[in-house]
C-alpha positions, 0 to 999 in steps of 0.5 A: 727405701721409703717414700720419706727417703726420696728426694727430687727435682724436675730440671725443664728447658726453658731457653738456650742454654737455660734450664729451671729445676723445680723442687716437689714443694714448687721452688724453683731455681733457674741455671744454665752454661754461664754464657747468659749470666745466672749459676751453672750447674757446677756452681750449684754443686759447689753451692750444695756442698757449702750450703749442706755444710752451713745448715749444719754448722748454723744449727749447731752453733746458733742455739748459743749464739748467733753469728755476726758473721757468717759466710762459706767459701767453696771452691775446687778446679774443673778437670779434663782428663782421660776418664772425662770432666770431674772437680778435683781439691773441693775446698769448703771454708768457714768464716764465722764470728761470735759476739762477746759474751757467754753464749758467742764463747759458746758458739765458738768453742763448738765451731770446729766441732760442728764444722767436723761433724758435718764433713764427717757425718752430717752433710748429705751432699759432700758424703755423698761425693766422698762415698762415690755414689754411682748415678744412674741415667735413662731415657724415657721412651716418650713416643 
């Protein structure tokens, strides 16, 4: 692993059931448990999957034509079983339209391949989920 491959965020509690994540560039996003509005961690997880693939697909298609519509719906079911809480039946659905003309036709033609390539090779978020990457949790002694 190299310093260039490291990605990180810091999450701080900002109030009851409210948190702010800060990335290495100083950008922030506030979230909570859903009781006070805003995104929940599971909704951020779904947004990360959709956003990762959306970025991949946008790069591949928009070089040919700017889309007239581009949305990604991500859904899944929260399940509880003997193994604990997890998400099942995750689905990412693209709705993308391009203008008429040669560029729009090229962009529309490569859209299915761009979506498949994002899913199969490029989207770090969904690829990590599908790979089942272990997560290490630890407590840092603060005394």
